[in-house]
N, C-alpha and C positions, 0 to 999 in steps of 0.2 A: 525357790527360784525368785519369788516375789520379794522376799527379804533381801536377797542378793542384789536385786535391781535397785531397791531403795538405798542400800548401802553404797552402791556404785554412784548413784546420783547425788547422795550426800557428800561423798568424797569430792565429786566434781564441783559441787557448790563451794566446798572449802577451798578449792584451788582456783576459784574464780572462773569456772568454765561454763556456767549456765544458769546460776541462780537457784539451783535445787529443784525438787520435784514440782513445786508450785509454779515455777517459771514457765512451764508448758502452756499455762492458760493466759499468759501475758501477751498482749498484742505486740507484733513485730513491726508496727508502723513506725516510720522514721518521722520525727518532728523537725520541721525546718523552721527555725526561729525567724520571726518577722524583722528582727533588728539586724540580721546579717545581710550581706549582699544578695540581691534577689533578681529573679527573672521578671521582666515586665513585657508589656505588649510591644515595646520597641524591639525586643529580641524575637518576636514572632512576625514573620512576613508571609505574604501569600495566602492568608486565611482571614480576609476582611469580614466576611459574613459571619463566621463563628465568633469572631471578636465582638461584633455588634450584638450578637445574641447574649454573650456573656457579660456585657456591660451592666445589665440589670442586676446580676448577681453581685458585681463589684459595688454597685450603689447600695444594695441592701447591707452588705458587710460593712461598708463605710458609714452609712447613715440609716441604721435600722429604724430609728424613731420616725422617719418620714413615712415609711410604709405602715408602721404600727398605728400611726395617728389616723390613717385611712382604713384600718382594719384589713389591709391587703395581705394576702398570704403568698409569700414568695415560694416557688417550687422547692421542695425538700431535696430532690435529687435531679441531677442532669446527666444524661447519657451521651457521651461523645462517641459517635459511630463513624468508622472510616477504616480504610486499608492500613496495613502496617507501614510505619515510617512517615505518616502524614502530619505528625505534630500534636497528637492528642495529649500526651503527657506534658509537653512543653506549654500547651494552652492552659492546662490546669495549674501549673506552677506560676504562669503569668497572671492568672486571676488572683491567686494568693498574694503575689508580689504587688499587683496594682492596688489591692485592697489593704495591704499592710497587715495581714492577719496570720496567725500560725497555720502551718500547712502540714497535715498528716498524709503520708503517702505509703502505700504498700500494694503488693500484688495479690490478686484473688487466690493464688495458690498458697500464699503464706498463712491462710486461715486453717488449712487442713493439715492434720498430723496423723500419725499411726494410732494414737490413743483416742478412744471414743470420748467425745465431749470437749476436746481441746478447742476445736474450731468455734463452737458456740461460746466458750469461755473467752476466746480472743476477741470475738465480736463485742461482747459485753464490755471487756476491758477497753477496747478501742473507743467506744462511745462514752465511757466514763471519763477517759482522758480528754476527749473532745469537749465534753461539757465543762470540764475544769478550765479549758483554754478558750471557751467561747467569747466572742465570735471567732470561728475558725472554719477551715476548709478541710474536708476529708476526701482524699483521692484514692480510688480503688482501680488499679490497672488490671486489664484482662479479667474483668469480672465474670466472664463466661466460665472461668475455671471453677467458680463456686456457685454461679447463678443459673446453671443449666436446668432444663426441664426436669421436674421431679417425677419419680415413679416409673421411668421408662428405661432404666439401665438394667444391666444383667444382675446387679447385686440386690435387687428388690428395692423397696421404698424406704427402708429405715437405715440408711447408711450414714456415715459421718458427714458427707458433703451435704446431704439434705437437712440434717440437723443444723448445720452451720447456716444454710440458706434460710431456714425457718427463723433462726435467731436474728439474722440480718433483717428479715421482714418485720419482725417484732420491734427491733431497735429503731427502724425508720418510722414505724407507727408511733413510737414513743416521743417524737418531737412535739412538744406542746408549748403553746404560748410563744412561738417564734423565738426559740432560745439561741438562735444565731449559729447553727451548724448547717452547712451546706455540704451535701455529698455529691461528688462528681465521679462518675465511673466511665471507663473506656473499654471498648470492645470492637473487634472487627467481625464478630459473628452475632449480630443482634437476633438472628432467626432462631438461635438455640436457647435463648434466655427464657426463663420461666415467666409465664404471663402475669403471675402475681407480682413479679418484680417491676413490671412495666405499667401497672395500673395507676390511675390518678392518686396522688398522695405519696407516691414513692418516686420511681424514675419516670415521671410522666412527661418530661420534656426531652426530646431527642434532638441533638445538634449534629448535623452531618459535617464531618471534616474530611473533605475529599482531596485528591491530588490536585495541585494548583494548575491554573491555566498559564498561558504564556506570560501574561503580566505578573502573575503570582510567582512564577519561576524566576523571572528577572529580579523581583524584590528579594526572594530567598537567596539567590546567588549574590546579590549585593551585600547582604548581611554576612555571608560566609567569606566574601572577598575583602572584608574590611581590613584585615591584618595581613593580607597576602601581597607581596611586592609584584606588581604586574608589568608586563612589557607593554609597549605602546600599541601593539596590534590587537590586544584583547578587546573584544566587542561583546559586552554582556547581552545585548539584544540578540546577537547571532547565537550565542551559547544557549539562551533561553529557547530559541526556535529549534535548536538541534535536539532538544530533550523533551518532546511531548510525552505525557504520561508518566514522567518521573515524579517520585515523591520527594518530600523535603529531605529525607534520609539519603535518597539516591543522589540528589544535588550536592549534599554535603560530601558524599563519597567522591563525586566528580571533582570537586574543588581540592579535596585532600589528595586524590590520586594525581591530579595535575601538579600539585606542589611536590609530591614525592618523585614524579618523573623528572621535573626540572632539577631537583637536587641530585638525582642520580646522574644527570647529564652535566653536572657541575656548572649550572647556570645560576645567576644571582637574581633573576626574575622569571616569573612563569609566563610563558607565551601561549598564543592560541593553539599552536601545534601540540603543546602539552595537554591542553584541555580537550582537543579533538581526540587524542590518544586515550585520555581518561574516560571520555564518553564511551568509546569502543570497549574499554576494559570493563566498564559497568554493564554494558549490554551483552557482550559476547565472551568476556573472560580475557585472561592474559594471553600474550603471544606464546606459541609453542615452538621454541627454537630447536628443540631436540627432535622434532618430527620431520624427518627427511623423506621426501617422496621420490620415487623413480620417475624418469622422464615420461613413461607411459601414464603413470598415475597423475602427474602434473597436467598432461594433456586432457585427460578425462575430467579432472576437476575443473580445468579452465573452460571446457565446453559445457559442463554441467552448470557452472555459474553464469556463463554467457547466455545459456537458455533462460535462466531466471531474469537476467538483466534486460535482454531484448524484449521480453514480454512486458516488463515494467515500462519500457520506453514506448511500446507500440499499442498496448491495450489502453484505450482512453479512460477507463474507469479504475485502473490500477494505480496505486501510489507510485509516482516516478522514482527512479533510483537516485540515491545520494552517492553511493559508493559500491563498487564490486571488487572483490579481492580473492586471491587464491592463497593468501598468507594464512596459515593455520592459527586459529585462536580458540581457546577453550577446547570444546569437543568437536568443533567444526573444522573441516579441511579448507573451507572457503565459505564465503557468504556474500549476500547482496543486501544492502540496507535500503529499505524504502524510505521515502521522504514525503510524508503527508503535508500538503500545502498549508494546512491550518489544524488547530485542535478540533477534533470531532467527537461528538458524544453519541451519535447514531450512525449506522451504515445502511445503505440501500442494498437491495437484493443484487443489483447489477454490480455494485462494488465488491460484494462478497464473492460473487461468481468470478470476477476478474482476479481476485486474490487467490482463489482456488486454482484457476488456470495458471497463474504465475508459479504456484507450487508444483505444477506438473511439468514446468519448463525444463528442469534439470534432467528428468528421465527422458523426455522427448528428444532433447539434444543428444544424449548418450546413444539412444537407439538409432537416430538418423545418421550420425556421423560414424559410429563404430559398429553398428549392428549388434551391439552387446550391451546389456544393462548391468548396473552395479548395485551395491547395497547403499550407495550414497544418498538415495532418495527416500530412505526409510522415515526420517523425521519429517520430510515434506509431506509424505502420504499420511502420516499420523496427524499432523496439523490440519491438512485438507479434509480428512475424514471426520475429525472432530467438529470442524466448522460446518461441514455439510449436514452432519447429524443434528447439530443445534439449529440450523436453518429449518430442518424438517420438523423436529420435535419441540423446539422452543419458540422459534420466531414465526411459525405459521407461514413459511415461504414455499410450501409445496403445493403445486396446482392440484395434485391428485388427492392429498389428505386434507387440504384446506387450512384455514386459519384456526388451528387448534394447538394446545399444548399437551404433549403426551409424556407421561411419566411424572412421578412425584419428585419434588426437589429436596426432600429431606436428606439429612446426613446419616452416617453410620451409627450403630447403636452406642458406641463409646462416646459419641458426641451428645448423647442424651435423647436420641430419637427411639421410636419403637422398632423392635426387631421384626420388620415386615418387608416384603418385596416392594421395591420402588416402582415396579411396572404396574400400571393401572389400565392396561389395554390387553386385548386378546392376542392370541398367536397369529391370527390373520392380519391384524394391524401391525404386529411386529414384522411379519413377512413383507408387508407393503412398505414399511419404513426402510427396511434393508434394500428393497428394490428401488425406492426413490433415491436413497443415498448413492446406490450404484449408478443409476441413470444420470444423476447430476454430475458425478465425478467423471463418468465417461464423456459427457458432453463437454466438460471443461478440458479434458484431455485432448479431445478432437479440436477444440478451439486453439489450444496451445500448439498442437501439431501443424494445423493448417497455417497458423501465423508464422511459425518458425520455418516451415518448408518454403513459404513465399518469400522469406528474407534470409535464405541460407547463406548468401554472400556476406551479409552483415554479421550473422552469427560467427562465421569463420574469422572475420576481421577482429571482432571482440575477443575471441578465444586466443588468437595469435598475439594480440596486444597484451593480454593477461599473462601469457607464457613469457613474454619479454619483460613486461613491466611489473607484473604481480598485482598491481592495484590501479584502478581507474576511478576517477571521480566523475560527477555528472557531466560537467562541461567537456572533459576529455572523452567521455563515452560518446557524446554527440559528434565530436570530430572523427573518432575512430569509425563510427557507423557511416559517416559521410565519405570515408576514404581518405581523409587528410592525415598527414604525418604529424604526430603529436610529440612535442619536445618534453622531456621530463623536467618538472619543476624542482628546484633544489630543496624546497620546503617539504616535499613529499617523497620520502625514501622509497626506493624500488624493492628493497628486500628487508627481511627481518633483522639481519645483521646491521644494516644501515640505520634502522630505527633505534638501535641501542646507542648510536653515536650522537654527540651534540648536533642539533639541527638549527639552521639559520631561521630567524623569525620571518613569518610571512602571514598574509591574511588567510583566514580560514574559509572554507566553503560556506556559502550563505544559505544553504538549503537545510531544513531541519531533518533530524534523524529519527526514525521510528523506534520507540522503546520496545516494541514487540520483538520476539525472537526473529532474527533475520533469516531469509531464505538460505538454507545451506546447500 
């Protein structure tokens, strides 16, 4: 069997299919030549602080003698930490482009193979190539694939991944005399990395690459809109405000979706209507034209969404609504989009309780109007329960249990953690947690019920308008609640079929849209 394996690989080598048996130990890193067109910081927008942090690395790669004259030791490794799609890989490429040095890039998973010893061999080969091309930059994407905690998995401590990690640690310790190799790694799970990888002398500098704020989103959108023919009504500031919490990849998807929609409608320029639709596609998914509801179901969905919308309007701590619709999109039969007035990084207890009450609004409206409840509130209850449980166990927002964190935050065993129970509290505390979660949800349900009962006439106006119009925006919602007759704007189609037709250009709503899952 072994002889047959070598014969097969030898034949593959002769046919140009992989370089023979010894090719397994060669690094799969891609070398990007510094002389070819390159990515620079001009192509990276919305991440000004990480760019400032990386300027020191660029200076070292450009002028290493300045640092060597002062016997200064530049960090050997930098760890870019942030959620997916926020530009970590692009930043690493831009550093190499700004410095004008060779750039080796590969994924952490490319080190590991089915054969024992291949990963360690590839690490050695990678750094041998890097030394030949010094000064240079080595970028390892998703380093958590190879750099997880050692000795905690199901397979014991002597597996192929751990040998690869050990070799990577040895290789990074082998940088002597500032030889001009900088290693940049990226991950969205720094909590599962082996501590030895993060100690001083290895990846000792951590750079946070987070989702951009409103100013950063505007800058990113301007980069992606450079080559897009735009209609006169496109307002980048408004589009940036409509997309809080979006990553750079999300914003790129919005621009591309807007261009695709405009092309589908045979337009020669992309208008704000196209971008509004694109934002909704990214948040909630595509329109579901094939999902036809009966008249009774339309009424129930309309009252369900009206229940969410009226609470967003009347509860002072809830995010005001940007849009409410009963047009099916993705897996939702309808939804309400909240509109946070500004980017927020913390939430108060009263704000979270208001959002939980909003989640109860759909079920309350169904029960009050029809005396019957449906399965439509299942996702609302799931989100509300998860939020309240976090309030009790993570945020210390329970009066009964106090300011404590309950439960370990470790991941599953296959992510490199120990196979232990994450509960670090007694059965009595678990019972109290369940009671607190139930109490808070019941209080929020009563708040929602009392508010909707006191404004039943407004609920009915919103639901009737939704049945007729299918979609209401914030300013239209105000008029409907006040009892005014609202004329349908030509830029806002009343039906899914109308949305598929070319639409006249018009200004978009000026209120930002929440990137969180909308209330269904």
